[in-house]
C-alpha beads as a LAMMPS data file, in Angstrom:
LAMMPS data file: protein, C-alpha beads

229 atoms
228 bonds

1 atom types
1 bond types

-500.0 500.0 xlo xhi
-500.0 500.0 ylo yhi
-500.0 500.0 zlo zhi

Masses

1 110.0

Atoms # bond

1 1 1 193.695 338.724 362.486
2 1 1 194.352 341.773 364.671
3 1 1 191.478 344.185 365.306
4 1 1 191.129 347.267 367.483
5 1 1 187.744 348.051 369.026
6 1 1 187.728 351.800 369.456
7 1 1 185.666 354.636 370.920
8 1 1 186.126 358.361 371.426
9 1 1 184.518 361.079 373.516
10 1 1 184.393 364.617 372.141
11 1 1 183.308 368.170 372.907
12 1 1 180.537 368.009 370.308
13 1 1 179.577 366.775 366.881
14 1 1 181.642 368.710 364.317
15 1 1 185.429 369.077 364.230
16 1 1 184.953 371.597 361.418
17 1 1 183.192 373.825 363.974
18 1 1 185.956 373.550 366.563
19 1 1 184.966 370.386 368.409
20 1 1 187.788 368.143 369.627
21 1 1 188.480 364.669 370.986
22 1 1 188.798 364.492 374.782
23 1 1 189.168 360.749 375.307
24 1 1 190.217 357.672 373.317
25 1 1 189.726 354.094 374.455
26 1 1 190.678 350.971 372.527
27 1 1 190.745 347.206 373.061
28 1 1 192.907 344.789 371.078
29 1 1 191.432 341.600 369.613
30 1 1 193.397 338.791 368.021
31 1 1 191.362 336.252 366.101
32 1 1 188.178 337.846 367.512
33 1 1 189.389 337.313 371.097
34 1 1 190.516 340.023 373.573
35 1 1 194.255 339.916 374.242
36 1 1 194.153 342.060 377.383
37 1 1 195.996 344.940 375.690
38 1 1 194.191 348.267 375.810
39 1 1 194.861 351.902 375.006
40 1 1 193.339 354.729 377.035
41 1 1 194.067 358.448 376.968
42 1 1 192.360 361.617 378.171
43 1 1 193.167 364.639 376.005
44 1 1 193.192 368.379 376.630
45 1 1 190.901 369.776 373.893
46 1 1 192.366 373.287 374.174
47 1 1 188.856 374.712 374.487
48 1 1 186.021 374.806 377.020
49 1 1 183.625 371.922 377.429
50 1 1 180.014 372.596 376.354
51 1 1 177.405 371.730 378.966
52 1 1 175.657 369.208 376.687
53 1 1 178.856 367.235 376.085
54 1 1 179.749 367.316 379.789
55 1 1 176.369 365.788 380.636
56 1 1 177.146 362.882 378.296
57 1 1 180.651 361.917 379.486
58 1 1 181.321 363.968 382.631
59 1 1 184.730 365.226 381.461
60 1 1 185.040 368.859 382.480
61 1 1 187.536 371.670 382.020
62 1 1 189.210 371.215 385.423
63 1 1 189.769 367.501 384.861
64 1 1 191.146 367.888 381.324
65 1 1 193.309 370.960 381.921
66 1 1 196.488 369.024 382.791
67 1 1 195.997 366.225 380.256
68 1 1 198.248 366.015 377.157
69 1 1 197.211 367.650 373.909
70 1 1 196.476 365.432 370.928
71 1 1 199.784 366.336 369.264
72 1 1 201.631 364.769 372.189
73 1 1 199.834 361.419 371.978
74 1 1 199.151 361.127 368.241
75 1 1 202.131 358.888 367.407
76 1 1 201.578 356.676 370.445
77 1 1 197.983 356.165 369.328
78 1 1 199.021 355.373 365.754
79 1 1 201.635 352.925 367.011
80 1 1 199.019 351.114 369.092
81 1 1 196.487 350.671 366.287
82 1 1 199.163 349.821 363.716
83 1 1 197.591 348.393 360.571
84 1 1 194.751 346.649 362.397
85 1 1 191.138 346.861 361.334
86 1 1 189.198 349.319 363.503
87 1 1 185.870 348.171 364.945
88 1 1 183.738 351.224 365.790
89 1 1 180.077 351.856 366.602
90 1 1 178.955 354.603 364.199
91 1 1 182.374 354.607 362.573
92 1 1 181.816 357.727 360.448
93 1 1 181.626 359.886 363.587
94 1 1 184.824 358.662 365.257
95 1 1 186.789 358.482 362.011
96 1 1 185.794 362.053 361.185
97 1 1 187.256 363.253 364.478
98 1 1 190.358 361.065 364.410
99 1 1 191.300 362.160 360.908
100 1 1 190.636 365.816 361.722
101 1 1 192.923 365.606 364.752
102 1 1 195.593 363.727 362.797
103 1 1 195.421 366.254 359.984
104 1 1 195.889 369.189 362.368
105 1 1 199.180 367.710 363.634
106 1 1 200.402 366.610 360.196
107 1 1 200.055 362.891 360.850
108 1 1 198.819 360.380 358.232
109 1 1 195.056 359.984 358.187
110 1 1 193.368 356.599 358.568
111 1 1 191.624 355.267 355.445
112 1 1 187.892 354.865 355.949
113 1 1 187.975 351.340 354.544
114 1 1 189.912 350.220 357.633
115 1 1 186.855 350.884 359.800
116 1 1 184.187 348.240 360.429
117 1 1 180.932 349.854 361.568
118 1 1 179.093 347.749 364.151
119 1 1 176.101 350.094 363.943
120 1 1 175.678 349.199 360.263
121 1 1 176.089 345.487 361.066
122 1 1 173.425 345.689 363.792
123 1 1 170.960 347.554 361.559
124 1 1 171.408 344.993 358.810
125 1 1 171.061 342.044 361.159
126 1 1 168.113 343.480 363.137
127 1 1 166.282 345.828 360.743
128 1 1 163.860 348.178 362.427
129 1 1 165.179 347.443 365.934
130 1 1 167.134 349.864 368.173
131 1 1 170.837 349.581 367.447
132 1 1 172.429 351.734 370.133
133 1 1 175.146 350.174 372.271
134 1 1 172.769 349.999 375.245
135 1 1 170.047 348.363 373.126
136 1 1 172.478 345.749 371.825
137 1 1 173.661 345.021 375.357
138 1 1 170.061 344.305 376.335
139 1 1 169.568 342.110 373.276
140 1 1 172.661 340.010 373.961
141 1 1 172.388 339.986 377.754
142 1 1 175.646 341.905 378.237
143 1 1 176.051 343.614 381.618
144 1 1 176.644 347.328 381.138
145 1 1 175.638 348.320 384.653
146 1 1 178.867 350.285 385.131
147 1 1 177.949 352.540 382.207
148 1 1 176.251 355.440 383.990
149 1 1 178.130 357.922 381.772
150 1 1 179.789 357.405 378.415
151 1 1 183.474 356.539 378.767
152 1 1 185.715 355.636 375.843
153 1 1 187.542 352.653 377.359
154 1 1 184.466 351.178 379.056
155 1 1 182.446 351.624 375.870
156 1 1 185.218 349.924 373.879
157 1 1 185.224 346.958 376.242
158 1 1 181.428 346.673 376.005
159 1 1 181.526 347.114 372.232
160 1 1 184.076 344.293 371.961
161 1 1 181.537 341.960 373.589
162 1 1 178.736 343.253 371.371
163 1 1 180.876 342.848 368.246
164 1 1 181.694 339.243 369.086
165 1 1 177.978 338.530 369.504
166 1 1 177.150 340.276 366.222
167 1 1 179.551 338.026 364.331
168 1 1 178.327 334.861 366.059
169 1 1 179.811 334.762 369.537
170 1 1 183.311 334.296 370.915
171 1 1 183.765 331.101 368.859
172 1 1 181.912 331.795 365.589
173 1 1 182.804 328.337 364.202
174 1 1 181.976 326.568 367.499
175 1 1 185.533 325.171 367.377
176 1 1 184.536 322.772 364.583
177 1 1 187.611 323.761 362.613
178 1 1 189.971 322.390 365.285
179 1 1 191.264 318.925 364.545
180 1 1 191.322 316.326 367.306
181 1 1 195.059 315.968 366.960
182 1 1 195.622 319.617 367.882
183 1 1 195.991 321.014 364.368
184 1 1 193.551 323.170 362.482
185 1 1 191.402 321.765 359.692
186 1 1 190.736 323.919 356.683
187 1 1 187.043 323.022 356.531
188 1 1 184.423 322.449 359.177
189 1 1 182.895 319.594 357.124
190 1 1 185.833 317.341 358.023
191 1 1 185.025 317.428 361.729
192 1 1 183.292 314.371 363.163
193 1 1 182.295 313.614 366.770
194 1 1 184.402 310.927 368.410
195 1 1 182.733 308.018 370.263
196 1 1 182.803 308.082 374.033
197 1 1 185.608 305.945 375.479
198 1 1 183.043 304.371 377.844
199 1 1 179.220 304.387 377.695
200 1 1 177.430 306.623 380.153
201 1 1 175.969 304.707 383.106
202 1 1 172.169 304.273 383.093
203 1 1 170.206 306.831 385.106
204 1 1 167.256 304.553 385.907
205 1 1 167.098 301.905 388.622
206 1 1 166.717 298.172 387.958
207 1 1 163.179 298.363 389.364
208 1 1 162.280 301.181 386.925
209 1 1 163.753 299.208 384.020
210 1 1 161.729 296.112 384.950
211 1 1 158.515 298.136 385.226
212 1 1 159.177 299.711 381.825
213 1 1 159.835 296.301 380.223
214 1 1 156.597 294.949 381.669
215 1 1 154.674 297.911 380.254
216 1 1 156.226 297.475 376.785
217 1 1 155.371 293.754 376.831
218 1 1 151.705 294.637 377.069
219 1 1 151.785 296.779 373.914
220 1 1 152.001 293.859 371.489
221 1 1 154.566 292.755 368.905
222 1 1 154.098 295.827 366.686
223 1 1 154.845 298.341 369.437
224 1 1 157.179 301.121 368.308
225 1 1 159.295 300.737 371.422
226 1 1 160.241 297.177 370.423
227 1 1 161.849 298.407 367.208
228 1 1 164.446 300.268 369.255
229 1 1 164.799 297.821 372.098

Bonds

1 1 1 2
2 1 2 3
3 1 3 4
4 1 4 5
5 1 5 6
6 1 6 7
7 1 7 8
8 1 8 9
9 1 9 10
10 1 10 11
11 1 11 12
12 1 12 13
13 1 13 14
14 1 14 15
15 1 15 16
16 1 16 17
17 1 17 18
18 1 18 19
19 1 19 20
20 1 20 21
21 1 21 22
22 1 22 23
23 1 23 24
24 1 24 25
25 1 25 26
26 1 26 27
27 1 27 28
28 1 28 29
29 1 29 30
30 1 30 31
31 1 31 32
32 1 32 33
33 1 33 34
34 1 34 35
35 1 35 36
36 1 36 37
37 1 37 38
38 1 38 39
39 1 39 40
40 1 40 41
41 1 41 42
42 1 42 43
43 1 43 44
44 1 44 45
45 1 45 46
46 1 46 47
47 1 47 48
48 1 48 49
49 1 49 50
50 1 50 51
51 1 51 52
52 1 52 53
53 1 53 54
54 1 54 55
55 1 55 56
56 1 56 57
57 1 57 58
58 1 58 59
59 1 59 60
60 1 60 61
61 1 61 62
62 1 62 63
63 1 63 64
64 1 64 65
65 1 65 66
66 1 66 67
67 1 67 68
68 1 68 69
69 1 69 70
70 1 70 71
71 1 71 72
72 1 72 73
73 1 73 74
74 1 74 75
75 1 75 76
76 1 76 77
77 1 77 78
78 1 78 79
79 1 79 80
80 1 80 81
81 1 81 82
82 1 82 83
83 1 83 84
84 1 84 85
85 1 85 86
86 1 86 87
87 1 87 88
88 1 88 89
89 1 89 90
90 1 90 91
91 1 91 92
92 1 92 93
93 1 93 94
94 1 94 95
95 1 95 96
96 1 96 97
97 1 97 98
98 1 98 99
99 1 99 100
100 1 100 101
101 1 101 102
102 1 102 103
103 1 103 104
104 1 104 105
105 1 105 106
106 1 106 107
107 1 107 108
108 1 108 109
109 1 109 110
110 1 110 111
111 1 111 112
112 1 112 113
113 1 113 114
114 1 114 115
115 1 115 116
116 1 116 117
117 1 117 118
118 1 118 119
119 1 119 120
120 1 120 121
121 1 121 122
122 1 122 123
123 1 123 124
124 1 124 125
125 1 125 126
126 1 126 127
127 1 127 128
128 1 128 129
129 1 129 130
130 1 130 131
131 1 131 132
132 1 132 133
133 1 133 134
134 1 134 135
135 1 135 136
136 1 136 137
137 1 137 138
138 1 138 139
139 1 139 140
140 1 140 141
141 1 141 142
142 1 142 143
143 1 143 144
144 1 144 145
145 1 145 146
146 1 146 147
147 1 147 148
148 1 148 149
149 1 149 150
150 1 150 151
151 1 151 152
152 1 152 153
153 1 153 154
154 1 154 155
155 1 155 156
156 1 156 157
157 1 157 158
158 1 158 159
159 1 159 160
160 1 160 161
161 1 161 162
162 1 162 163
163 1 163 164
164 1 164 165
165 1 165 166
166 1 166 167
167 1 167 168
168 1 168 169
169 1 169 170
170 1 170 171
171 1 171 172
172 1 172 173
173 1 173 174
174 1 174 175
175 1 175 176
176 1 176 177
177 1 177 178
178 1 178 179
179 1 179 180
180 1 180 181
181 1 181 182
182 1 182 183
183 1 183 184
184 1 184 185
185 1 185 186
186 1 186 187
187 1 187 188
188 1 188 189
189 1 189 190
190 1 190 191
191 1 191 192
192 1 192 193
193 1 193 194
194 1 194 195
195 1 195 196
196 1 196 197
197 1 197 198
198 1 198 199
199 1 199 200
200 1 200 201
201 1 201 202
202 1 202 203
203 1 203 204
204 1 204 205
205 1 205 206
206 1 206 207
207 1 207 208
208 1 208 209
209 1 209 210
210 1 210 211
211 1 211 212
212 1 212 213
213 1 213 214
214 1 214 215
215 1 215 216
216 1 216 217
217 1 217 218
218 1 218 219
219 1 219 220
220 1 220 221
221 1 221 222
222 1 222 223
223 1 223 224
224 1 224 225
225 1 225 226
226 1 226 227
227 1 227 228
228 1 228 229
């Protein structure tokens, strides 16, 4: 199953009020594992950057002035995501902006049911607890030390790790569905541990074993240890 973990940075909160996307970052997963393929693009928003937004992501007018407009990168972005499910933290926000931008350049919008909201998953799994990306990193012990400012690609990479933890880790089935012969079983119940080819060597010395045996001999015939000797 192909999934795209995605994040955007914007000039504000409402595309209907003139706010625009200024950065898109995305990470490809295949079978819940990163493939190494990413998408990253800075975008000229064709407007000035509000101070509040600049303080969040650090992307200013001078930096964005020579970047491509959304119309120039829209098809490339759509080609990258393809038909994959989109994994987004607070999906309603990013989808609102993506579909606004796509609509303005007459490109097909992305159906909302393609988006999986990790914020909703976190709130359901940990009710009453903070569910921000930083809070989830602390919960799962994920290093986000490089995240001094919000950045779409870095946040996507961090979110990919958080998402895998939310669904049970990098190997949700603990590899129990993999058959010993190299194939894939259809059910985890069929998996059985195989015996060791050779017993592990004892970790106690002969002197320790003799002392233990002497101690057990003093406990009498009904001693619990003798049942397992």
